[in-house]
Kinemage of the C-alpha trace (Angstrom):
@kinemage 1
@onewidth
@group {chain A} dominant
@subgroup {mainchain}
@vectorlist {calphas} color= white
{ca met a 1} P 134.095 48.835 58.219
{ca leu a 2} L 130.919 50.678 57.179
{ca ser a 3} L 127.492 49.076 57.365
{ca ala a 4} L 125.466 48.840 54.156
{ca ser a 5} L 123.249 51.748 55.271
{ca glu a 6} L 126.246 53.962 56.111
{ca glu a 7} L 127.915 53.057 52.830
{ca ile a 8} L 125.063 54.519 50.785
{ca gly a 9} L 124.427 57.437 53.113
{ca leu a 10} L 121.407 56.340 55.154
{ca ser a 11} L 121.162 57.385 58.777
{ca ala a 12} L 120.279 54.822 61.435
{ca glu a 13} L 116.701 56.142 61.462
{ca gln a 14} L 116.397 55.831 57.684
{ca ala a 15} L 117.922 52.371 57.698
{ca gly a 16} L 115.423 51.120 60.274
{ca asp a 17} L 115.737 47.513 61.363
{ca val a 18} L 118.608 46.291 59.162
{ca asp a 19} L 118.036 42.633 60.116
{ca ser a 20} L 114.462 42.629 58.795
{ca trp a 21} L 115.254 44.147 55.415
{ca lys a 22} L 117.949 42.773 53.146
{ca ile a 23} L 119.392 44.446 50.057
{ca gly a 24} L 120.180 41.014 48.637
{ca ser a 25} L 116.472 40.298 48.290
{ca val a 26} L 115.859 43.396 46.146
{ca arg a 27} L 115.317 42.498 42.483
{ca val a 28} L 116.235 45.162 39.921
{ca leu a 29} L 115.766 45.177 36.159
{ca val a 30} L 117.922 47.547 34.073
{ca ala a 31} L 116.727 48.397 30.549
{ca glu a 32} L 119.280 50.441 28.602
{ca asp a 33} L 120.282 50.291 24.933
{ca asp a 34} L 123.766 51.737 25.571
{ca ser a 35} L 125.698 48.598 26.517
{ca asp a 36} L 128.437 50.483 28.394
{ca leu a 37} L 125.950 52.319 30.591
{ca arg a 38} L 123.789 49.209 31.040
{ca asn a 39} L 126.802 47.217 32.216
{ca ala a 40} L 128.042 50.050 34.481
{ca val a 41} L 124.642 50.370 36.186
{ca arg a 42} L 124.334 46.594 36.484
{ca glu a 43} L 127.804 46.207 38.003
{ca ala a 44} L 127.308 49.125 40.431
{ca leu a 45} L 124.064 47.601 41.702
{ca leu a 46} L 125.534 44.099 41.927
{ca met a 47} L 128.421 45.503 43.990
{ca lys a 48} L 125.879 46.990 46.418
{ca gly a 49} L 124.292 43.530 46.786
{ca phe a 50} L 121.152 43.853 44.654
{ca val a 51} L 119.909 41.015 42.447
{ca val a 52} L 120.101 42.482 38.919
{ca asn a 53} L 118.927 41.464 35.464
{ca ser a 54} L 119.362 43.599 32.388
{ca ala a 55} L 117.916 44.016 28.905
{ca ser a 56} L 119.116 45.914 25.865
{ca asp a 57} L 115.681 47.332 25.019
{ca gly a 58} L 112.199 47.929 26.399
{ca ala a 59} L 110.586 44.943 24.659
{ca lys a 60} L 113.069 42.479 26.151
{ca ala a 61} L 112.657 44.131 29.553
{ca ala a 62} L 108.856 43.815 29.294
{ca val a 63} L 109.234 40.071 28.660
{ca leu a 64} L 111.513 39.701 31.701
{ca ala a 65} L 109.086 41.751 33.811
{ca ala a 66} L 106.240 39.458 32.766
{ca leu a 67} L 108.232 36.372 33.778
{ca glu a 68} L 109.599 37.583 37.137
{ca glu a 69} L 108.642 40.068 39.844
{ca tyr a 70} L 110.964 43.053 40.185
{ca asp a 71} L 111.074 45.606 42.981
{ca val a 72} L 112.598 48.337 40.822
{ca ile a 73} L 112.966 48.877 37.094
{ca ile a 74} L 115.560 51.351 35.850
{ca ser a 75} L 115.061 52.230 32.212
{ca asp a 76} L 116.342 54.602 29.593
{ca val a 77} L 113.442 56.588 28.168
{ca arg a 78} L 114.481 56.646 24.535
{ca met a 79} L 115.274 53.171 23.136
{ca pro a 80} L 114.572 51.490 19.828
{ca gly a 81} L 111.276 49.615 19.715
{ca met a 82} L 109.601 50.028 23.086
{ca ser a 83} L 110.429 53.213 24.997
{ca gly a 84} L 111.004 53.320 28.736
{ca ile a 85} L 107.677 55.142 29.059
{ca asp a 86} L 105.887 52.274 27.288
{ca leu a 87} L 107.746 49.772 29.474
{ca ala a 88} L 106.586 51.634 32.588
{ca arg a 89} L 102.995 51.526 31.365
{ca ser a 90} L 103.262 47.798 30.572
{ca val a 91} L 104.232 46.868 34.137
{ca arg a 92} L 101.491 48.867 35.880
{ca ser a 93} L 98.971 46.036 35.582
{ca val a 94} L 100.918 43.421 37.591
{ca ala a 95} L 99.720 42.588 41.110
{ca arg a 96} L 102.634 44.406 42.788
{ca pro a 97} L 103.945 46.879 40.218
{ca pro a 98} L 107.643 47.685 40.474
{ca tyr a 99} L 108.900 51.171 41.256
{ca val a 100} L 110.064 52.652 37.938
{ca ile a 101} L 113.031 54.986 37.558
{ca leu a 102} L 113.452 56.472 34.083
{ca met a 103} L 116.626 58.101 32.815
{ca thr a 104} L 117.110 60.367 29.815
{ca ala a 105} L 119.626 62.763 28.316
{ca tyr a 106} L 117.030 64.413 26.065
{ca pro a 107} L 115.109 67.422 27.491
{ca glu a 108} L 112.026 66.816 25.320
{ca trp a 109} L 111.809 63.215 26.593
{ca tyr a 110} L 112.414 64.340 30.159
{ca his a 111} L 109.153 66.320 30.123
{ca arg a 112} L 107.219 63.449 28.515
{ca ala a 113} L 108.591 61.017 31.082
{ca asn a 114} L 107.571 63.296 33.950
{ca his a 115} L 103.961 62.928 32.807
{ca ala a 116} L 104.161 59.126 32.548
{ca glu a 117} L 103.195 58.428 36.182
{ca val a 118} L 106.473 56.775 37.090
{ca gly a 119} L 108.311 56.880 40.393
{ca leu a 120} L 111.192 59.089 39.326
{ca val a 121} L 112.776 60.639 36.225
{ca leu a 122} L 116.506 61.352 36.221
{ca arg a 123} L 118.575 63.361 33.779
{ca lys a 124} L 121.676 61.697 32.408
{ca pro a 125} L 124.460 61.567 33.301
{ca val a 126} L 123.439 59.836 36.542
{ca ser a 127} L 125.778 59.178 39.449
{ca leu a 128} L 125.921 55.407 40.030
{ca ala a 129} L 126.188 55.941 43.797
{ca arg a 130} L 123.064 58.127 43.747
{ca leu a 131} L 121.249 55.584 41.607
{ca ala a 132} L 122.052 52.779 44.076
{ca tyr a 133} L 120.794 54.994 46.926
{ca leu a 134} L 117.553 55.708 45.034
{ca val a 135} L 117.035 52.021 44.247
{ca glu a 136} L 117.366 51.065 47.897
{ca asn a 137} L 114.943 53.785 48.975
{ca ala a 138} L 112.439 52.790 46.281
{ca ala a 139} L 112.628 49.115 47.224
{ca arg a 140} L 112.246 49.960 50.905
{ca arg a 141} L 109.122 52.075 50.164
{ca arg a 142} L 107.673 49.262 48.043
{ca ser a 143} L 108.332 46.776 50.843
{ca asp a 144} L 106.737 49.089 53.410
{ca glu a 145} L 103.649 49.473 51.191
{ca ala a 146} L 103.333 45.685 50.906
{ca asp a 147} L 103.557 45.327 54.708
{ca ala a 148} L 100.928 48.004 55.370
{ca pro a 149} L 97.471 46.703 56.368
């Protein structure tokens, strides 16, 4: 049976002290207006052991982010109402801002998103396994930053 770190492709060095860092404590918010993709991302992350909430648009995600602390936010860039870029900007002001991963299928939005000062911008379609790997790495970096003096 594979360990959680081996399952997502982390070496022993990258995984560090597995006992001191738990995937199950990582809180992820998924904002995606395509319900099939939102549910697929949510299910893939739940299967890896993350705690996941989801929202069908940026405005609903912003409300959730104001009510609870998230380690990582995954958001579509182009959504009705509030865009993923606007969502990313709205969460910057919290005490411990989440790491933001934006996704888009539109080249013109990809370039805008790259200038939005977010953690990462991915082009759709996105591999769910790769996304889970990126979420774990982002959460680990955020945790390390919080532990730094």
